Biopython code that builds the backbone (N, CA, C, O; Angstrom):
import numpy as np
from Bio.PDB.StructureBuilder import StructureBuilder

atoms = [
    (1, "MET", "N", (117.223, 106.327, 89.234)),
    (1, "MET", "CA", (116.830, 105.672, 91.384)),
    (1, "MET", "C", (116.076, 104.873, 91.368)),
    (1, "MET", "O", (116.356, 103.942, 92.122)),
    (2, "ILE", "N", (114.730, 104.723, 90.559)),
    (2, "ILE", "CA", (113.841, 103.697, 90.552)),
    (2, "ILE", "C", (114.279, 102.191, 90.454)),
    (2, "ILE", "O", (113.527, 101.282, 90.807)),
    (3, "LEU", "N", (115.538, 101.983, 89.952)),
    (3, "LEU", "CA", (115.789, 101.274, 89.755)),
    (3, "LEU", "C", (117.240, 100.554, 91.009)),
    (3, "LEU", "O", (117.818, 99.468, 90.999)),
    (4, "ALA", "N", (117.337, 101.414, 91.668)),
    (4, "ALA", "CA", (118.322, 101.633, 92.877)),
    (4, "ALA", "C", (117.116, 100.647, 93.780)),
    (4, "ALA", "O", (117.088, 99.455, 94.086)),
    (5, "ILE", "N", (116.490, 101.420, 93.935)),
    (5, "ILE", "CA", (114.802, 100.564, 94.745)),
    (5, "ILE", "C", (114.259, 99.560, 94.708)),
    (5, "ILE", "O", (113.582, 98.956, 95.539)),
    (6, "GLU", "N", (114.676, 99.263, 93.291)),
    (6, "GLU", "CA", (114.474, 97.769, 93.541)),
    (6, "GLU", "C", (114.963, 96.803, 93.453)),
    (6, "GLU", "O", (114.292, 95.774, 93.373)),
    (7, "ILE", "N", (116.824, 96.790, 93.432)),
    (7, "ILE", "CA", (116.822, 96.159, 93.731)),
    (7, "ILE", "C", (117.149, 95.845, 95.464)),
    (7, "ILE", "O", (117.166, 94.765, 96.054)),
    (8, "VAL", "N", (117.425, 97.431, 96.055)),
    (8, "VAL", "CA", (117.354, 97.050, 97.235)),
    (8, "VAL", "C", (116.058, 96.096, 97.423)),
    (8, "VAL", "O", (116.307, 95.010, 97.945)),
    (9, "PHE", "N", (114.674, 96.353, 97.063)),
    (9, "PHE", "CA", (113.675, 95.713, 97.295)),
    (9, "PHE", "C", (114.039, 93.922, 97.084)),
    (9, "PHE", "O", (113.772, 93.093, 97.954)),
    (10, "LEU", "N", (114.516, 93.677, 96.106)),
    (10, "LEU", "CA", (115.061, 92.727, 95.669)),
    (10, "LEU", "C", (116.140, 92.022, 96.414)),
    (10, "LEU", "O", (116.348, 90.832, 96.179)),
    (11, "ILE", "N", (116.877, 92.706, 97.341)),
    (11, "ILE", "CA", (117.855, 92.274, 98.625)),
    (11, "ILE", "C", (117.758, 91.687, 99.585)),
    (11, "ILE", "O", (118.264, 90.660, 100.036)),
    (12, "ALA", "N", (116.409, 93.057, 100.212)),
    (12, "ALA", "CA", (115.782, 92.542, 101.482)),
    (12, "ALA", "C", (114.919, 91.398, 100.730)),
    (12, "ALA", "O", (115.341, 90.273, 101.000)),
    (13, "GLY", "N", (113.862, 91.415, 99.891)),
    (13, "GLY", "CA", (113.042, 90.189, 100.134)),
    (13, "GLY", "C", (113.364, 88.846, 99.654)),
    (13, "GLY", "O", (112.625, 87.862, 99.639)),
    (14, "LEU", "N", (114.778, 88.969, 99.199)),
    (14, "LEU", "CA", (115.148, 87.618, 98.854)),
    (14, "LEU", "C", (116.174, 86.908, 100.621)),
    (14, "LEU", "O", (116.756, 85.869, 100.933)),
    (15, "TYR", "N", (115.903, 88.060, 101.198)),
    (15, "TYR", "CA", (116.861, 87.642, 102.539)),
    (15, "TYR", "C", (115.902, 87.282, 103.483)),
    (15, "TYR", "O", (115.998, 86.471, 104.405)),
    (16, "ALA", "N", (114.514, 88.320, 102.979)),
    (16, "ALA", "CA", (113.390, 87.822, 104.358)),
    (16, "ALA", "C", (112.768, 86.408, 103.433)),
    (16, "ALA", "O", (112.099, 85.562, 104.027)),
    (17, "LEU", "N", (112.960, 86.323, 102.489)),
    (17, "LEU", "CA", (111.943, 84.831, 101.588)),
    (17, "LEU", "C", (113.179, 83.808, 101.755)),
    (17, "LEU", "O", (113.024, 82.960, 100.877)),
    (18, "PHE", "N", (114.511, 83.480, 102.614)),
    (18, "PHE", "CA", (114.906, 82.211, 102.642)),
    (18, "PHE", "C", (115.270, 82.680, 104.201)),
    (18, "PHE", "O", (116.100, 81.908, 104.683)),
    (19, "THR", "N", (114.937, 83.560, 104.959)),
    (19, "THR", "CA", (115.393, 83.401, 106.087)),
    (19, "THR", "C", (114.130, 83.419, 107.152)),
    (19, "THR", "O", (114.226, 82.754, 108.184)),
    (20, "ALA", "N", (112.708, 84.352, 106.824)),
    (20, "ALA", "CA", (111.944, 84.236, 107.059)),
    (20, "ALA", "C", (112.047, 85.483, 108.069)),
    (20, "ALA", "O", (111.126, 85.817, 108.815)),
    (21, "LYS", "N", (113.241, 86.097, 107.992)),
    (21, "LYS", "CA", (113.358, 87.560, 109.149)),
    (21, "LYS", "C", (113.420, 88.948, 108.064)),
    (21, "LYS", "O", (113.959, 89.017, 106.960)),
    (22, "MET", "N", (112.905, 89.663, 108.581)),
    (22, "MET", "CA", (113.184, 90.941, 107.276)),
    (22, "MET", "C", (114.165, 91.506, 108.175)),
    (22, "MET", "O", (114.226, 91.254, 109.378)),
    (23, "PRO", "N", (115.083, 92.437, 107.406)),
    (23, "PRO", "CA", (116.735, 92.894, 107.941)),
    (23, "PRO", "C", (115.855, 93.955, 109.151)),
    (23, "PRO", "O", (114.648, 94.192, 109.195)),
    (24, "SER", "N", (116.842, 94.398, 109.962)),
    (24, "SER", "CA", (116.151, 95.401, 110.765)),
    (24, "SER", "C", (116.900, 96.634, 110.349)),
    (24, "SER", "O", (117.352, 97.380, 111.218)),
    (25, "TRP", "N", (117.048, 96.874, 109.163)),
    (25, "TRP", "CA", (117.435, 98.248, 108.247)),
    (25, "TRP", "C", (116.007, 98.607, 107.496)),
    (25, "TRP", "O", (115.784, 99.632, 106.852)),
    (26, "ILE", "N", (115.123, 97.547, 107.727)),
    (26, "ILE", "CA", (113.779, 97.749, 106.604)),
    (26, "ILE", "C", (112.951, 97.911, 107.830)),
    (26, "ILE", "O", (112.361, 98.934, 107.485)),
    (27, "ILE", "N", (112.501, 97.652, 108.962)),
    (27, "ILE", "CA", (111.679, 97.485, 109.842)),
    (27, "ILE", "C", (112.158, 98.381, 111.160)),
    (27, "ILE", "O", (111.456, 98.415, 112.171)),
    (28, "GLY", "N", (113.211, 98.984, 111.075)),
    (28, "GLY", "CA", (113.672, 100.312, 111.951)),
    (28, "GLY", "C", (114.163, 99.018, 113.121)),
    (28, "GLY", "O", (113.955, 97.806, 113.172)),
    (29, "LYS", "N", (115.025, 100.153, 114.119)),
    (29, "LYS", "CA", (115.875, 99.368, 114.997)),
    (29, "LYS", "C", (114.864, 98.898, 116.145)),
    (29, "LYS", "O", (113.729, 99.365, 116.232)),
    (30, "GLY", "N", (115.311, 98.053, 116.908)),
    (30, "GLY", "CA", (114.599, 97.979, 117.947)),
    (30, "GLY", "C", (113.200, 96.960, 117.643)),
    (30, "GLY", "O", (112.409, 96.770, 118.567)),
    (31, "TYR", "N", (112.976, 96.355, 116.337)),
    (31, "TYR", "CA", (112.159, 95.916, 116.229)),
    (31, "TYR", "C", (112.741, 94.257, 115.540)),
    (31, "TYR", "O", (113.900, 94.019, 115.200)),
    (32, "LYS", "N", (111.590, 93.302, 115.479)),
    (32, "LYS", "CA", (111.774, 92.384, 114.463)),
    (32, "LYS", "C", (110.639, 91.761, 114.306)),
    (32, "LYS", "O", (109.609, 91.746, 114.978)),
    (33, "ALA", "N", (111.049, 91.093, 113.037)),
    (33, "ALA", "CA", (109.609, 90.396, 112.121)),
    (33, "ALA", "C", (109.811, 89.284, 111.933)),
    (33, "ALA", "O", (110.730, 89.014, 111.160)),
    (34, "GLU", "N", (109.287, 88.533, 112.358)),
    (34, "GLU", "CA", (109.637, 86.830, 111.666)),
    (34, "GLU", "C", (108.071, 86.394, 111.194)),
    (34, "GLU", "O", (106.961, 86.900, 111.362)),
    (35, "GLY", "N", (108.552, 85.249, 110.550)),
    (35, "GLY", "CA", (107.107, 84.185, 110.194)),
    (35, "GLY", "C", (107.144, 83.946, 108.851)),
    (35, "GLY", "O", (108.054, 84.102, 108.037)),
    (36, "GLY", "N", (105.666, 83.414, 108.697)),
    (36, "GLY", "CA", (105.242, 83.036, 107.433)),
    (36, "GLY", "C", (105.208, 84.315, 106.224)),
    (36, "GLY", "O", (105.578, 84.531, 105.070)),
    (37, "ALA", "N", (104.536, 84.933, 107.293)),
    (37, "ALA", "CA", (103.921, 87.099, 106.771)),
    (37, "ALA", "C", (105.206, 87.635, 106.229)),
    (37, "ALA", "O", (105.353, 88.426, 105.298)),
    (38, "VAL", "N", (105.878, 87.210, 106.787)),
    (38, "VAL", "CA", (107.561, 87.979, 106.512)),
    (38, "VAL", "C", (107.791, 86.975, 105.136)),
    (38, "VAL", "O", (108.201, 87.713, 104.241)),
    (39, "ARG", "N", (107.699, 85.835, 104.735)),
    (39, "ARG", "CA", (108.062, 85.267, 103.894)),
    (39, "ARG", "C", (107.208, 85.900, 102.916)),
    (39, "ARG", "O", (107.866, 86.514, 102.077)),
    (40, "LEU", "N", (105.946, 85.952, 102.747)),
    (40, "LEU", "CA", (104.906, 86.757, 101.725)),
    (40, "LEU", "C", (105.688, 87.896, 101.222)),
    (40, "LEU", "O", (106.097, 87.950, 100.062)),
    (41, "LEU", "N", (105.905, 88.868, 102.167)),
    (41, "LEU", "CA", (106.123, 90.215, 101.783)),
    (41, "LEU", "C", (107.844, 90.015, 100.868)),
    (41, "LEU", "O", (108.346, 90.686, 99.966)),
    (42, "GLY", "N", (108.141, 89.287, 101.313)),
    (42, "GLY", "CA", (109.844, 89.144, 100.942)),
    (42, "GLY", "C", (109.542, 88.440, 99.616)),
    (42, "GLY", "O", (110.432, 88.465, 98.766)),
    (43, "ALA", "N", (108.292, 87.761, 99.315)),
    (43, "ALA", "CA", (108.116, 87.620, 97.613)),
    (43, "ALA", "C", (107.892, 88.380, 96.753)),
    (43, "ALA", "O", (108.285, 88.506, 95.594)),
    (44, "LEU", "N", (106.923, 89.131, 97.669)),
    (44, "LEU", "CA", (106.324, 90.257, 97.238)),
    (44, "LEU", "C", (107.468, 91.385, 96.473)),
    (44, "LEU", "O", (107.303, 91.867, 95.352)),
    (45, "MET", "N", (108.449, 91.610, 97.234)),
    (45, "MET", "CA", (109.418, 92.714, 97.300)),
    (45, "MET", "C", (110.659, 92.387, 96.258)),
    (45, "MET", "O", (111.307, 93.167, 95.560)),
    (46, "ALA", "N", (110.766, 90.802, 96.418)),
    (46, "ALA", "CA", (111.541, 90.099, 95.323)),
    (46, "ALA", "C", (111.302, 89.834, 93.706)),
    (46, "ALA", "O", (112.007, 89.624, 92.719)),
    (47, "ALA", "N", (109.727, 89.982, 94.051)),
    (47, "ALA", "CA", (108.833, 89.729, 92.395)),
    (47, "ALA", "C", (108.453, 91.288, 91.827)),
    (47, "ALA", "O", (107.754, 91.479, 90.832)),
    (48, "LEU", "N", (109.066, 92.382, 92.677)),
    (48, "LEU", "CA", (108.899, 93.793, 91.846)),
    (48, "LEU", "C", (110.086, 93.829, 90.807)),
    (48, "LEU", "O", (109.731, 94.554, 89.877)),
    (49, "LEU", "N", (110.799, 93.550, 90.689)),
    (49, "LEU", "CA", (112.115, 93.908, 89.922)),
    (49, "LEU", "C", (111.609, 93.097, 88.681)),
    (49, "LEU", "O", (110.937, 93.640, 87.804)),
    (50, "PRO", "N", (111.987, 91.669, 88.640)),
    (50, "PRO", "CA", (111.465, 90.946, 87.520)),
    (50, "PRO", "C", (110.158, 91.049, 87.231)),
    (50, "PRO", "O", (110.047, 90.272, 86.283)),
    (51, "GLY", "N", (109.159, 91.481, 87.424)),
    (51, "GLY", "CA", (107.611, 91.511, 87.248)),
    (51, "GLY", "C", (107.566, 92.917, 86.517)),
    (51, "GLY", "O", (107.013, 92.848, 85.419)),
    (52, "VAL", "N", (107.982, 94.072, 86.844)),
    (52, "VAL", "CA", (108.465, 95.440, 86.322)),
    (52, "VAL", "C", (109.122, 95.119, 84.792)),
    (52, "VAL", "O", (108.743, 95.445, 83.667)),
    (53, "THR", "N", (110.445, 94.219, 85.339)),
    (53, "THR", "CA", (110.849, 94.491, 83.707)),
    (53, "THR", "C", (110.395, 93.842, 83.204)),
    (53, "THR", "O", (110.293, 94.230, 82.040)),
    (54, "CYS", "N", (109.910, 92.790, 83.379)),
    (54, "CYS", "CA", (108.713, 91.984, 82.212)),
    (54, "CYS", "C", (107.714, 92.788, 81.500)),
    (54, "CYS", "O", (107.478, 92.744, 80.293)),
    (55, "MET", "N", (107.075, 93.630, 82.511)),
    (55, "MET", "CA", (106.011, 93.998, 81.843)),
    (55, "MET", "C", (106.555, 95.467, 81.221)),
    (55, "MET", "O", (105.932, 95.976, 80.289)),
    (56, "GLY", "N", (107.606, 96.043, 81.716)),
    (56, "GLY", "CA", (108.279, 97.029, 80.851)),
    (56, "GLY", "C", (108.414, 96.118, 79.094)),
    (56, "GLY", "O", (107.795, 96.650, 78.172)),
    (57, "PHE", "N", (109.090, 95.028, 78.840)),
    (57, "PHE", "CA", (109.588, 94.403, 77.769)),
    (57, "PHE", "C", (108.260, 94.200, 77.352)),
    (57, "PHE", "O", (108.013, 95.042, 76.489)),
    (58, "THR", "N", (107.359, 93.526, 77.548)),
    (58, "THR", "CA", (106.431, 93.445, 76.866)),
    (58, "THR", "C", (105.903, 94.633, 76.053)),
    (58, "THR", "O", (105.885, 94.709, 74.824)),
    (59, "ALA", "N", (105.322, 95.881, 77.259)),
    (59, "ALA", "CA", (104.913, 97.296, 76.714)),
    (59, "ALA", "C", (105.752, 96.903, 75.424)),
    (59, "ALA", "O", (105.304, 96.250, 74.482)),
    (60, "GLY", "N", (107.055, 97.408, 75.532)),
    (60, "GLY", "CA", (107.740, 97.872, 74.283)),
    (60, "GLY", "C", (107.550, 96.759, 73.049)),
    (60, "GLY", "O", (107.515, 96.917, 71.829)),
    (61, "PHE", "N", (107.468, 95.863, 73.679)),
    (61, "PHE", "CA", (107.748, 94.870, 72.387)),
    (61, "PHE", "C", (106.423, 95.186, 71.411)),
    (61, "PHE", "O", (106.356, 95.330, 70.191)),
    (62, "ALA", "N", (105.259, 95.240, 72.595)),
    (62, "ALA", "CA", (103.404, 95.445, 72.070)),
    (62, "ALA", "C", (103.954, 96.835, 71.052)),
    (62, "ALA", "O", (103.885, 96.922, 69.826)),
    (63, "GLY", "N", (104.437, 97.714, 71.916)),
    (63, "GLY", "CA", (104.409, 99.072, 71.524)),
    (63, "GLY", "C", (105.245, 99.196, 69.839)),
    (63, "GLY", "O", (104.908, 99.904, 68.890)),
    (64, "ALA", "N", (106.262, 98.350, 69.932)),
    (64, "ALA", "CA", (106.973, 98.571, 68.230)),
    (64, "ALA", "C", (106.022, 97.608, 67.295)),
    (64, "ALA", "O", (106.215, 97.909, 66.117)),
    (65, "PHE", "N", (105.062, 96.553, 67.430)),
    (65, "PHE", "CA", (104.360, 96.420, 66.569)),
    (65, "PHE", "C", (102.985, 97.525, 66.516)),
    (65, "PHE", "O", (102.687, 97.733, 65.340)),
    (66, "MET", "N", (102.307, 98.089, 67.250)),
    (66, "MET", "CA", (101.634, 99.178, 66.716)),
    (66, "MET", "C", (102.128, 100.762, 66.771)),
    (66, "MET", "O", (101.503, 101.673, 67.314)),
    (67, "ASN", "N", (103.622, 100.891, 65.957)),
    (67, "ASN", "CA", (104.237, 101.836, 66.217)),
    (67, "ASN", "C", (104.202, 103.116, 66.852)),
    (67, "ASN", "O", (104.382, 104.140, 66.193)),
    (68, "PHE", "N", (103.926, 103.144, 68.405)),
    (68, "PHE", "CA", (104.037, 103.628, 69.208)),
    (68, "PHE", "C", (105.065, 104.021, 70.429)),
    (68, "PHE", "O", (105.362, 103.155, 71.251)),
    (69, "ASP", "N", (105.476, 105.041, 70.503)),
    (69, "ASP", "CA", (106.502, 104.855, 71.543)),
    (69, "ASP", "C", (105.852, 104.507, 73.118)),
    (69, "ASP", "O", (105.145, 105.389, 73.604)),
    (70, "PRO", "N", (106.010, 103.616, 73.686)),
    (70, "PRO", "CA", (104.844, 103.268, 75.197)),
    (70, "PRO", "C", (105.903, 103.915, 76.305)),
    (70, "PRO", "O", (105.552, 103.830, 77.482)),
    (71, "THR", "N", (107.361, 104.648, 75.968)),
    (71, "THR", "CA", (108.341, 104.555, 76.796)),
    (71, "THR", "C", (107.629, 105.569, 78.555)),
    (71, "THR", "O", (107.621, 105.116, 79.699)),
    (72, "VAL", "N", (107.178, 106.856, 78.113)),
    (72, "VAL", "CA", (106.751, 107.484, 79.159)),
    (72, "VAL", "C", (105.365, 106.771, 79.827)),
    (72, "VAL", "O", (105.291, 107.103, 81.010)),
    (73, "TRP", "N", (104.337, 105.962, 79.456)),
    (73, "TRP", "CA", (103.453, 105.121, 79.895)),
    (73, "TRP", "C", (104.163, 103.957, 80.884)),
    (73, "TRP", "O", (103.612, 103.860, 81.980)),
    (74, "VAL", "N", (105.049, 103.261, 80.705)),
    (74, "VAL", "CA", (105.795, 102.273, 80.832)),
    (74, "VAL", "C", (106.464, 103.021, 81.935)),
    (74, "VAL", "O", (106.514, 102.253, 82.896)),
    (75, "THR", "N", (107.054, 104.285, 82.265)),
    (75, "THR", "CA", (107.694, 104.668, 83.355)),
    (75, "THR", "C", (106.664, 105.081, 84.298)),
    (75, "THR", "O", (106.768, 104.596, 85.424)),
    (76, "VAL", "N", (105.732, 105.842, 84.089)),
    (76, "VAL", "CA", (104.782, 106.145, 85.020)),
    (76, "VAL", "C", (104.213, 105.233, 85.665)),
    (76, "VAL", "O", (103.981, 105.515, 86.841)),
    (77, "LEU", "N", (103.673, 103.489, 85.053)),
    (77, "LEU", "CA", (103.624, 102.500, 85.282)),
    (77, "LEU", "C", (104.604, 102.134, 86.554)),
    (77, "LEU", "O", (104.315, 101.764, 87.692)),
    (78, "GLU", "N", (105.601, 102.325, 86.059)),
    (78, "GLU", "CA", (106.622, 101.719, 86.913)),
    (78, "GLU", "C", (106.548, 101.841, 88.198)),
    (78, "GLU", "O", (106.476, 100.973, 89.068)),
    (79, "ILE", "N", (106.583, 103.713, 88.313)),
    (79, "ILE", "CA", (106.841, 104.414, 89.306)),
    (79, "ILE", "C", (105.428, 104.025, 90.499)),
    (79, "ILE", "O", (105.467, 103.695, 91.685)),
    (80, "PHE", "N", (104.410, 104.214, 89.677)),
    (80, "PHE", "CA", (103.398, 103.196, 90.425)),
    (80, "PHE", "C", (102.960, 102.526, 91.025)),
    (80, "PHE", "O", (102.111, 102.732, 91.892)),
    (81, "ILE", "N", (103.650, 101.130, 90.563)),
    (81, "ILE", "CA", (103.927, 99.914, 90.601)),
    (81, "ILE", "C", (104.758, 99.910, 92.470)),
    (81, "ILE", "O", (104.411, 99.569, 93.601)),
    (82, "VAL", "N", (105.807, 100.431, 91.898)),
    (82, "VAL", "CA", (107.177, 100.586, 93.332)),
    (82, "VAL", "C", (106.612, 101.421, 93.897)),
    (82, "VAL", "O", (107.010, 101.311, 95.057)),
    (83, "ILE", "N", (105.651, 102.527, 93.832)),
    (83, "ILE", "CA", (104.767, 102.959, 95.378)),
    (83, "ILE", "C", (104.301, 102.208, 95.960)),
    (83, "ILE", "O", (104.702, 101.686, 97.000)),
    (84, "VAL", "N", (103.155, 101.987, 95.245)),
    (84, "VAL", "CA", (102.335, 100.466, 95.790)),
    (84, "VAL", "C", (102.987, 99.500, 96.776)),
    (84, "VAL", "O", (102.727, 99.142, 97.925)),
    (85, "VAL", "N", (103.912, 99.224, 95.903)),
    (85, "VAL", "CA", (104.329, 97.922, 96.687)),
    (85, "VAL", "C", (105.125, 98.266, 97.902)),
    (85, "VAL", "O", (105.255, 97.448, 98.813)),
    (86, "ALA", "N", (105.640, 99.408, 97.938)),
    (86, "ALA", "CA", (106.093, 100.356, 98.773)),
    (86, "ALA", "C", (105.416, 100.736, 100.284)),
    (86, "ALA", "O", (105.993, 100.701, 101.370)),
    (87, "VAL", "N", (104.097, 101.086, 100.023)),
    (87, "VAL", "CA", (102.997, 101.327, 100.613)),
    (87, "VAL", "C", (102.656, 100.249, 101.709)),
    (87, "VAL", "O", (102.704, 100.255, 102.939)),
    (88, "ILE", "N", (102.199, 99.087, 100.520)),
    (88, "ILE", "CA", (101.636, 97.624, 101.149)),
    (88, "ILE", "C", (102.888, 96.743, 101.945)),
    (88, "ILE", "O", (102.572, 95.715, 102.544)),
    (89, "VAL", "N", (104.173, 97.151, 101.923)),
    (89, "VAL", "CA", (105.148, 96.409, 102.407)),
    (89, "VAL", "C", (105.473, 97.225, 104.163)),
    (89, "VAL", "O", (105.648, 96.681, 105.252)),
    (90, "THR", "N", (105.445, 98.583, 103.808)),
    (90, "THR", "CA", (105.454, 99.309, 104.980)),
    (90, "THR", "C", (104.550, 98.914, 106.060)),
    (90, "THR", "O", (104.721, 98.451, 107.187)),
    (91, "VAL", "N", (103.389, 99.289, 105.261)),
    (91, "VAL", "CA", (101.533, 98.839, 106.403)),
    (91, "VAL", "C", (101.761, 97.602, 106.888)),
    (91, "VAL", "O", (101.479, 97.346, 108.058)),
    (92, "SER", "N", (102.306, 96.665, 106.048)),
    (92, "SER", "CA", (101.936, 95.633, 106.224)),
    (92, "SER", "C", (103.437, 95.018, 107.259)),
    (92, "SER", "O", (103.087, 94.266, 108.168)),
    (93, "LEU", "N", (104.426, 95.187, 107.201)),
    (93, "LEU", "CA", (105.478, 95.624, 108.495)),
    (93, "LEU", "C", (105.106, 96.225, 109.530)),
    (93, "LEU", "O", (105.427, 95.953, 110.687)),
    (94, "ARG", "N", (104.448, 97.024, 109.179)),
    (94, "ARG", "CA", (104.080, 98.460, 111.058)),
    (94, "ARG", "C", (102.989, 96.978, 111.675)),
    (94, "ARG", "O", (103.330, 96.408, 112.712)),
    (95, "ASN", "N", (101.966, 96.600, 111.051)),
    (95, "ASN", "CA", (101.359, 95.528, 111.787)),
    (95, "ASN", "C", (101.813, 94.047, 112.103)),
    (95, "ASN", "O", (101.083, 93.253, 112.695)),
    (96, "ILE", "N", (103.023, 93.763, 111.678)),
    (96, "ILE", "CA", (103.505, 92.607, 111.537)),
    (96, "ILE", "C", (104.562, 92.527, 112.585)),
    (96, "ILE", "O", (104.695, 91.446, 113.160)),
    (97, "ARG", "N", (105.339, 93.537, 112.911)),
    (97, "ARG", "CA", (106.370, 94.072, 113.985)),
    (97, "ARG", "C", (106.157, 93.417, 114.860)),
    (97, "ARG", "O", (105.055, 92.870, 114.883)),
    (98, "VAL", "N", (107.334, 93.121, 116.233)),
    (98, "VAL", "CA", (107.209, 93.415, 117.345)),
    (98, "VAL", "C", (107.975, 93.623, 117.856)),
    (98, "VAL", "O", (108.982, 93.141, 117.336)),
    (99, "GLN", "N", (108.252, 94.393, 119.139)),
    (99, "GLN", "CA", (109.652, 95.106, 119.716)),
    (99, "GLN", "C", (110.568, 94.007, 119.806)),
    (99, "GLN", "O", (110.212, 92.857, 120.063)),
    (100, "ASP", "N", (111.570, 94.309, 119.625)),
    (100, "ASP", "CA", (112.729, 93.369, 120.249)),
    (100, "ASP", "C", (113.295, 93.651, 121.533)),
    (100, "ASP", "O", (113.996, 94.662, 121.549)),
    (101, "VAL", "N", (113.158, 92.910, 122.827)),
    (101, "VAL", "CA", (113.463, 93.143, 124.088)),
    (101, "VAL", "C", (114.680, 92.508, 124.515)),
    (101, "VAL", "O", (114.293, 91.385, 124.838)),
    (102, "PRO", "N", (115.911, 92.556, 124.708)),
    (102, "PRO", "CA", (117.072, 92.144, 125.545)),
    (102, "PRO", "C", (116.232, 91.081, 126.581)),
    (102, "PRO", "O", (115.096, 91.138, 127.050)),
    (103, "PRO", "N", (117.193, 90.209, 126.697)),
    (103, "PRO", "CA", (116.963, 88.894, 127.878)),
    (103, "PRO", "C", (116.929, 89.857, 128.717)),
    (103, "PRO", "O", (117.463, 90.880, 128.286)),
    (104, "GLN", "N", (116.474, 89.932, 129.835)),
    (104, "GLN", "CA", (116.687, 90.643, 131.167)),
    (104, "GLN", "C", (117.537, 89.646, 132.167)),
    (104, "GLN", "O", (117.254, 88.450, 132.103)),
    (105, "PRO", "N", (118.576, 90.073, 133.102)),
    (105, "PRO", "CA", (118.971, 89.022, 133.756)),
    (105, "PRO", "C", (117.672, 88.481, 135.039)),
    (105, "PRO", "O", (116.837, 89.348, 135.298)),
    (106, "PRO", "N", (117.542, 87.237, 135.721)),
    (106, "PRO", "CA", (116.738, 87.328, 136.712)),
    (106, "PRO", "C", (117.051, 88.000, 138.163)),
    (106, "PRO", "O", (118.035, 88.300, 138.840)),
    (107, "THR", "N", (115.557, 88.063, 138.244)),
    (107, "THR", "CA", (115.572, 89.067, 139.632)),
    (107, "THR", "C", (115.007, 88.283, 140.760)),
    (107, "THR", "O", (113.838, 87.897, 140.784)),
    (108, "TYR", "N", (116.082, 88.011, 141.907)),
    (108, "TYR", "CA", (115.468, 87.065, 142.913)),
    (108, "TYR", "C", (114.868, 88.119, 144.069)),
    (108, "TYR", "O", (115.542, 88.920, 144.717)),
    (109, "THR", "N", (113.485, 87.917, 144.152)),
    (109, "THR", "CA", (113.071, 88.793, 145.008)),
    (109, "THR", "C", (112.393, 88.248, 146.589)),
    (109, "THR", "O", (111.911, 88.932, 147.492)),
    (110, "ASN", "N", (112.575, 86.779, 146.495)),
    (110, "ASN", "CA", (112.721, 85.908, 146.989)),
    (110, "ASN", "C", (113.548, 85.507, 148.462)),
    (110, "ASN", "O", (113.158, 85.004, 149.516)),
    (111, "ILE", "N", (114.730, 85.939, 148.033)),
    (111, "ILE", "CA", (116.402, 85.766, 148.703)),
    (111, "ILE", "C", (115.959, 87.147, 149.712)),
    (111, "ILE", "O", (115.528, 88.258, 149.401)),
    (112, "GLU", "N", (116.284, 86.512, 151.072)),
    (112, "GLU", "CA", (116.470, 87.563, 152.088)),
    (112, "GLU", "C", (117.708, 87.487, 152.568)),
    (112, "GLU", "O", (118.191, 86.379, 152.801)),
    (113, "PRO", "N", (118.455, 88.700, 152.805)),
    (113, "PRO", "CA", (120.316, 88.498, 153.379)),
    (113, "PRO", "C", (119.690, 87.668, 154.869)),
    (113, "PRO", "O", (118.530, 87.642, 155.279)),
    (114, "LYS", "N", (120.971, 87.010, 155.480)),
    (114, "LYS", "CA", (121.024, 86.846, 156.942)),
    (114, "LYS", "C", (122.153, 87.258, 157.732)),
    (114, "LYS", "O", (122.144, 87.097, 158.953)),
]
sb = StructureBuilder()
sb.init_structure("model")
sb.init_model(0)
sb.init_chain("A")
sb.init_seg("    ")
for serial, (resi, resn, name, xyz) in enumerate(atoms, 1):
    if name == "N":
        sb.init_residue(resn, " ", resi, " ")
    sb.init_atom(name, np.array(xyz, "f"), 0.0, 1.0, " ", f" {name:<3s}", serial, name[0])
structure = sb.get_structure()
């Protein structure tokens, strides 16, 4: 389950990083988020999977030398990191997003019929 969330974050993060737009299924229908802040959040989201994988590999490698099994601690730390990143992204996107209003047809109020 955690891996699925990390893969979703990787895909959405890479999309946001390259296009500077957050996908609508992340921010909600009727809203849009664009710009440099979205690229920064995309980089954070995309770095989650490689960062956690590197952390797990390093902990496992160090645990092999110290003769203990770090599996439980690495899993708990991974869950904690995913939750923290999800909260950071959610709170930041709530502040960045703006309502996407469709263009309205022009209204001519000064035209009088003859």
